[in-house]
C-alpha positions as YAML, in Angstrom:
chain: A
units: angstrom
residues:
- id: 1
  name: MET
  ca: [337.88, 275.53, 195.88]
- id: 2
  name: GLU
  ca: [338.98, 279.06, 195.38]
- id: 3
  name: ASP
  ca: [340.41, 281.04, 192.61]
- id: 4
  name: GLU
  ca: [343.07, 282.60, 194.32]
- id: 5
  name: LEU
  ca: [344.70, 278.80, 195.20]
- id: 6
  name: LEU
  ca: [344.92, 278.41, 191.24]
- id: 7
  name: ASP
  ca: [346.61, 282.08, 191.15]
- id: 8
  name: GLY
  ca: [348.91, 280.57, 193.68]
- id: 9
  name: GLY
  ca: [350.14, 277.10, 191.96]
- id: 10
  name: THR
  ca: [353.94, 276.72, 191.64]
- id: 11
  name: GLY
  ca: [353.72, 275.10, 188.42]
- id: 12
  name: TYR
  ca: [356.27, 272.39, 187.17]
- id: 13
  name: ASP
  ca: [359.85, 273.45, 188.26]
- id: 14
  name: ALA
  ca: [362.23, 272.83, 185.46]
- id: 15
  name: ASP
  ca: [365.32, 273.07, 187.99]
- id: 16
  name: PHE
  ca: [363.79, 270.71, 190.51]
- id: 17
  name: LEU
  ca: [366.61, 268.03, 190.10]
- id: 18
  name: GLY
  ca: [369.76, 270.63, 189.85]
- id: 19
  name: VAL
  ca: [369.89, 270.10, 186.54]
- id: 20
  name: ARG
  ca: [367.49, 271.87, 183.96]
- id: 21
  name: ILE
  ca: [364.68, 269.82, 182.23]
- id: 22
  name: ASP
  ca: [362.48, 272.00, 180.31]
- id: 23
  name: LEU
  ca: [358.79, 271.22, 180.03]
- id: 24
  name: PRO
  ca: [357.67, 269.05, 176.75]
- id: 25
  name: GLN
  ca: [357.34, 270.86, 173.34]
- id: 26
  name: ALA
  ca: [354.16, 270.50, 171.30]
- id: 27
  name: ASP
  ca: [353.24, 272.54, 168.15]
- id: 28
  name: PRO
  ca: [351.89, 276.18, 169.43]
- id: 29
  name: ALA
  ca: [349.02, 275.98, 167.00]
- id: 30
  name: ASP
  ca: [347.27, 273.16, 168.72]
- id: 31
  name: LEU
  ca: [347.44, 274.70, 172.12]
- id: 32
  name: LEU
  ca: [345.18, 277.03, 174.23]
- id: 33
  name: VAL
  ca: [346.48, 280.15, 175.28]
- id: 34
  name: VAL
  ca: [345.75, 281.09, 178.73]
- id: 35
  name: ASP
  ca: [346.44, 284.61, 179.98]
- id: 36
  name: GLY
  ca: [349.18, 284.93, 177.21]
- id: 37
  name: SER
  ca: [350.67, 281.34, 177.72]
- id: 38
  name: THR
  ca: [350.30, 277.75, 176.87]
- id: 39
  name: GLU
  ca: [351.39, 276.67, 180.07]
- id: 40
  name: ILE
  ca: [348.86, 276.19, 182.88]
- id: 41
  name: ARG
  ca: [350.11, 276.14, 186.31]
- id: 42
  name: TYR
  ca: [348.55, 274.28, 189.26]
- id: 43
  name: MET
  ca: [350.46, 273.39, 192.51]
- id: 44
  name: HIS
  ca: [353.42, 271.16, 191.71]
- id: 45
  name: PHE
  ca: [352.44, 270.60, 188.16]
- id: 46
  name: SER
  ca: [351.94, 271.97, 184.94]
- id: 47
  name: LEU
  ca: [349.85, 271.11, 181.56]
- id: 48
  name: ALA
  ca: [349.44, 272.32, 178.12]
- id: 49
  name: MET
  ca: [345.67, 272.12, 176.56]
- id: 50
  name: HIS
  ca: [345.03, 270.83, 172.97]
- id: 51
  name: ARG
  ca: [342.69, 273.10, 171.74]
- id: 52
  name: ARG
  ca: [340.69, 270.56, 169.38]
- id: 53
  name: ARG
  ca: [340.73, 267.58, 171.62]
- id: 54
  name: ARG
  ca: [340.14, 269.84, 174.88]
- id: 55
  name: LEU
  ca: [342.44, 267.56, 176.70]
- id: 56
  name: ALA
  ca: [345.77, 267.86, 178.22]
- id: 57
  name: ARG
  ca: [348.26, 267.78, 175.49]
- id: 58
  name: TRP
  ca: [351.09, 267.29, 178.28]
- id: 59
  name: VAL
  ca: [351.14, 267.22, 181.90]
- id: 60
  name: ALA
  ca: [354.47, 267.65, 183.98]
- id: 61
  name: TRP
  ca: [355.23, 267.49, 187.47]
- id: 62
  name: ASN
  ca: [357.66, 267.18, 190.18]
- id: 63
  name: ILE
  ca: [357.86, 264.72, 193.13]
- id: 64
  name: GLU
  ca: [359.63, 265.19, 196.51]
- id: 65
  name: GLY
  ca: [359.85, 261.77, 198.21]
- id: 66
  name: ALA
  ca: [361.20, 263.06, 201.65]
- id: 67
  name: THR
  ca: [358.10, 265.35, 202.15]
- id: 68
  name: ARG
  ca: [355.74, 263.34, 200.76]
- id: 69
  name: TRP
  ca: [352.18, 262.85, 202.63]
- id: 70
  name: ASP
  ca: [350.53, 259.76, 202.72]
- id: 71
  name: GLY
  ca: [347.24, 259.44, 200.52]
- id: 72
  name: ASP
  ca: [345.42, 258.90, 203.75]
- id: 73
  name: ASP
  ca: [346.66, 261.86, 205.84]
- id: 74
  name: ILE
  ca: [345.44, 264.22, 203.16]
- id: 75
  name: SER
  ca: [342.27, 262.52, 201.98]
- id: 76
  name: ARG
  ca: [340.37, 263.04, 198.53]
- id: 77
  name: ASP
  ca: [336.87, 262.68, 200.63]
- id: 78
  name: GLY
  ca: [334.64, 265.41, 199.68]
- id: 79
  name: LEU
  ca: [336.27, 266.59, 196.53]
- id: 80
  name: LYS
  ca: [334.85, 266.95, 193.22]
- id: 81
  name: PHE
  ca: [336.03, 266.96, 189.92]
- id: 82
  name: GLN
  ca: [335.71, 270.55, 188.71]
- id: 83
  name: PRO
  ca: [336.15, 273.14, 185.74]
- id: 84
  name: ASP
  ca: [339.15, 275.23, 186.03]
- id: 85
  name: PRO
  ca: [337.69, 278.57, 185.92]
- id: 86
  name: ARG
  ca: [340.87, 280.32, 184.09]
- id: 87
  name: LEU
  ca: [339.66, 277.96, 180.93]
- id: 88
  name: PRO
  ca: [336.60, 278.68, 178.79]
- id: 89
  name: ALA
  ca: [334.45, 275.70, 179.76]
- id: 90
  name: GLU
  ca: [334.07, 274.62, 175.69]
- id: 91
  name: ASN
  ca: [337.85, 274.00, 175.98]
- id: 92
  name: GLN
  ca: [337.33, 271.35, 178.63]
- id: 93
  name: VAL
  ca: [336.10, 267.66, 178.74]
- id: 94
  name: LEU
  ca: [333.37, 268.04, 181.55]
- id: 95
  name: GLY
  ca: [331.30, 265.57, 183.61]
- id: 96
  name: PRO
  ca: [328.68, 264.72, 181.03]
- id: 97
  name: VAL
  ca: [331.18, 262.95, 178.98]
- id: 98
  name: TYR
  ca: [331.62, 260.48, 181.78]
- id: 99
  name: ALA
  ca: [327.71, 259.97, 182.34]
- id: 100
  name: ARG
  ca: [325.93, 256.70, 181.98]
- id: 101
  name: ASN
  ca: [329.00, 254.71, 180.51]
- id: 102
  name: ARG
  ca: [332.30, 252.83, 181.76]
- id: 103
  name: LEU
  ca: [334.49, 255.96, 181.30]
- id: 104
  name: ASP
  ca: [336.54, 256.70, 184.50]
- id: 105
  name: ARG
  ca: [337.77, 260.12, 184.95]
- id: 106
  name: GLY
  ca: [341.50, 259.19, 185.17]
- id: 107
  name: HIS
  ca: [344.05, 261.59, 186.79]
- id: 108
  name: LEU
  ca: [347.17, 262.44, 184.31]
- id: 109
  name: ALA
  ca: [349.32, 264.05, 187.25]
- id: 110
  name: ARG
  ca: [348.93, 261.39, 189.84]
- id: 111
  name: ARG
  ca: [347.34, 262.89, 193.17]
- id: 112
  name: ALA
  ca: [349.49, 260.88, 195.62]
- id: 113
  name: ASP
  ca: [352.67, 262.21, 193.86]
- id: 114
  name: LEU
  ca: [351.54, 265.98, 194.32]
- id: 115
  name: LEU
  ca: [351.22, 265.37, 197.90]
- id: 116
  name: TRP
  ca: [354.48, 266.87, 199.38]
- id: 117
  name: GLY
  ca: [356.03, 269.88, 200.86]
- id: 118
  name: PRO
  ca: [354.15, 271.89, 203.83]
- id: 119
  name: ARG
  ca: [350.93, 270.60, 204.71]
- id: 120
  name: PRO
  ca: [349.24, 273.44, 203.39]
- id: 121
  name: GLU
  ca: [350.92, 273.69, 200.32]
- id: 122
  name: ALA
  ca: [350.11, 269.69, 199.88]
- id: 123
  name: GLU
  ca: [346.50, 270.29, 200.66]
- id: 124
  name: VAL
  ca: [346.10, 272.77, 197.57]
- id: 125
  name: ALA
  ca: [347.90, 270.28, 195.43]
- id: 126
  name: ASN
  ca: [345.41, 267.66, 196.32]
- id: 127
  name: ARG
  ca: [342.57, 270.23, 195.23]
- id: 128
  name: HIS
  ca: [344.30, 270.96, 192.18]
- id: 129
  name: SER
  ca: [344.71, 267.55, 191.08]
- id: 130
  name: PHE
  ca: [340.79, 267.26, 190.90]
- id: 131
  name: TYR
  ca: [340.18, 269.98, 188.05]
- id: 132
  name: PHE
  ca: [339.02, 268.51, 184.61]
- id: 133
  name: PRO
  ca: [342.21, 269.66, 182.52]
- id: 134
  name: ASN
  ca: [344.10, 266.92, 184.74]
- id: 135
  name: ILE
  ca: [341.80, 264.23, 183.84]
- id: 136
  name: SER
  ca: [341.60, 262.06, 180.65]
- id: 137
  name: PRO
  ca: [338.83, 259.51, 179.85]
- id: 138
  name: GLN
  ca: [339.83, 256.06, 180.69]
- id: 139
  name: MET
  ca: [338.03, 252.78, 180.47]
- id: 140
  name: ASP
  ca: [337.15, 251.77, 183.86]
- id: 141
  name: ASN
  ca: [338.98, 248.27, 183.62]
- id: 142
  name: PHE
  ca: [342.21, 250.18, 182.35]
- id: 143
  name: ASN
  ca: [341.78, 252.84, 185.19]
- id: 144
  name: GLN
  ca: [341.12, 250.83, 188.32]
- id: 145
  name: SER
  ca: [343.69, 248.92, 190.17]
- id: 146
  name: GLY
  ca: [340.67, 246.91, 191.58]
- id: 147
  name: GLN
  ca: [339.76, 245.52, 188.12]
- id: 148
  name: ASN
  ca: [343.68, 244.72, 187.47]
- id: 149
  name: GLY
  ca: [343.67, 248.01, 185.48]
- id: 150
  name: ILE
  ca: [347.14, 248.42, 184.06]
- id: 151
  name: TRP
  ca: [347.20, 252.26, 184.53]
- id: 152
  name: GLY
  ca: [345.79, 251.92, 187.92]
- id: 153
  name: GLN
  ca: [348.46, 249.16, 188.97]
- id: 154
  name: ASN
  ca: [351.42, 251.35, 187.15]
- id: 155
  name: GLY
  ca: [350.08, 254.46, 188.99]
- id: 156
  name: GLY
  ca: [351.95, 253.06, 192.38]
- id: 157
  name: TYR
  ca: [354.96, 251.57, 190.76]
- id: 158
  name: GLU
  ca: [357.07, 254.92, 190.06]
- id: 159
  name: PHE
  ca: [357.00, 256.14, 193.62]
- id: 160
  name: PRO
  ca: [359.20, 253.33, 195.03]
- id: 161
  name: LEU
  ca: [361.63, 253.98, 192.24]
- id: 162
  name: VAL
  ca: [361.65, 257.89, 193.94]
- id: 163
  name: MET
  ca: [362.29, 256.11, 197.18]
- id: 164
  name: VAL
  ca: [364.75, 254.11, 195.97]
- id: 165
  name: ALA
  ca: [366.95, 256.55, 193.64]
- id: 166
  name: GLY
  ca: [366.92, 259.66, 195.46]
- id: 167
  name: LEU
  ca: [363.78, 261.07, 196.89]
- id: 168
  name: PHE
  ca: [363.16, 263.49, 193.74]
- id: 169
  name: ALA
  ca: [361.49, 263.00, 190.53]
- id: 170
  name: ILE
  ca: [360.11, 264.61, 187.50]
- id: 171
  name: THR
  ca: [357.22, 262.92, 185.75]
- id: 172
  name: ALA
  ca: [355.43, 263.65, 182.50]
- id: 173
  name: SER
  ca: [352.30, 262.13, 180.79]
- id: 174
  name: GLY
  ca: [349.76, 262.71, 178.35]
- id: 175
  name: PRO
  ca: [346.17, 261.18, 176.98]
- id: 176
  name: GLY
  ca: [347.94, 259.63, 174.25]
- id: 177
  name: ALA
  ca: [346.23, 258.96, 170.78]
- id: 178
  name: LEU
  ca: [342.92, 258.13, 169.09]
- id: 179
  name: ALA
  ca: [342.43, 255.95, 166.25]
- id: 180
  name: LEU
  ca: [341.37, 258.96, 164.08]
- id: 181
  name: ASP
  ca: [344.16, 261.45, 165.36]
- id: 182
  name: ARG
  ca: [346.93, 262.59, 163.58]
- id: 183
  name: ARG
  ca: [350.02, 260.68, 164.72]
- id: 184
  name: GLU
  ca: [351.91, 263.75, 166.31]
- id: 185
  name: TRP
  ca: [350.40, 262.68, 169.43]
- id: 186
  name: GLY
  ca: [353.06, 260.07, 169.65]
- id: 187
  name: THR
  ca: [351.46, 256.75, 170.72]
- id: 188
  name: PRO
  ca: [354.67, 254.99, 170.46]
- id: 189
  name: TRP
  ca: [356.15, 257.50, 172.95]
- id: 190
  name: ALA
  ca: [353.01, 256.88, 175.44]
- id: 191
  name: ILE
  ca: [353.55, 253.10, 175.22]
- id: 192
  name: ALA
  ca: [357.26, 253.29, 175.93]
- id: 193
  name: ALA
  ca: [356.54, 255.35, 178.82]
- id: 194
  name: LEU
  ca: [354.13, 253.10, 180.18]
- id: 195
  name: ALA
  ca: [356.29, 250.02, 179.67]
- id: 196
  name: GLY
  ca: [359.29, 251.95, 181.22]
- id: 197
  name: GLY
  ca: [357.17, 253.12, 184.22]
- id: 198
  name: ILE
  ca: [356.14, 249.57, 184.95]
- id: 199
  name: GLY
  ca: [359.36, 248.01, 184.46]
- id: 200
  name: GLY
  ca: [361.24, 250.57, 186.47]
- id: 201
  name: GLY
  ca: [358.52, 250.10, 189.02]
- id: 202
  name: PHE
  ca: [359.24, 246.48, 189.35]
- id: 203
  name: ALA
  ca: [362.94, 246.92, 189.28]
- id: 204
  name: ALA
  ca: [362.64, 249.22, 192.37]
- id: 205
  name: ILE
  ca: [360.31, 246.90, 193.95]
- id: 206
  name: LYS
  ca: [362.92, 243.90, 193.58]
- id: 207
  name: TYR
  ca: [365.84, 246.27, 194.69]
- id: 208
  name: GLY
  ca: [364.09, 246.97, 197.96]
- id: 209
  name: GLU
  ca: [363.36, 243.21, 198.49]
- id: 210
  name: MET
  ca: [366.90, 242.41, 197.92]
- id: 211
  name: ASN
  ca: [368.32, 245.22, 200.24]
- id: 212
  name: ALA
  ca: [365.65, 244.79, 203.10]
- id: 213
  name: PRO
  ca: [367.13, 243.80, 206.26]
- id: 214
  name: SER
  ca: [366.66, 240.11, 207.50]
- id: 215
  name: GLU
  ca: [365.02, 239.30, 210.35]
...
């Protein structure tokens, strides 16, 4: 990965839907400042890093269904999780945390959601999704759809809703809270967002089934 690709990241577009939706808010004192800003931009998504936790406080991204590439068209083969060279290494949770245990490297901004636009742009987004600031530790049986993990299964539900509802969407996520953390991380919000994503995905799938042409 080349540093200039990071400098060219468009970041989250607040006017993407034609109605401005600003970035999530957090206490600035908790956030890492990079080049004078708490917003760290990548291709099609932005995030803010919690200084103490060394994880993303929030991640926000845009989805354009009409120009989306399939995950098999733009492969993840050969891509490795890497630290963002713009951030101090000590402010990122890196590879050793995941070694010799059941922790998965879980994407916050879903890789497949970012693969849209002209192919060169989508390929940059594909690479950007593997930087460690976009990754959060997740238990393997929570993250992997092959183990019936709820996060892995939910990862595929929101996109049918985008296809049904209008081809454009804005999404946000974050790593939630640990038991010893202060409550400003918003565990109820994280649970509500996850439940809403699952419910919305099922609704989109059922809507598609009802409106599918009969044979």
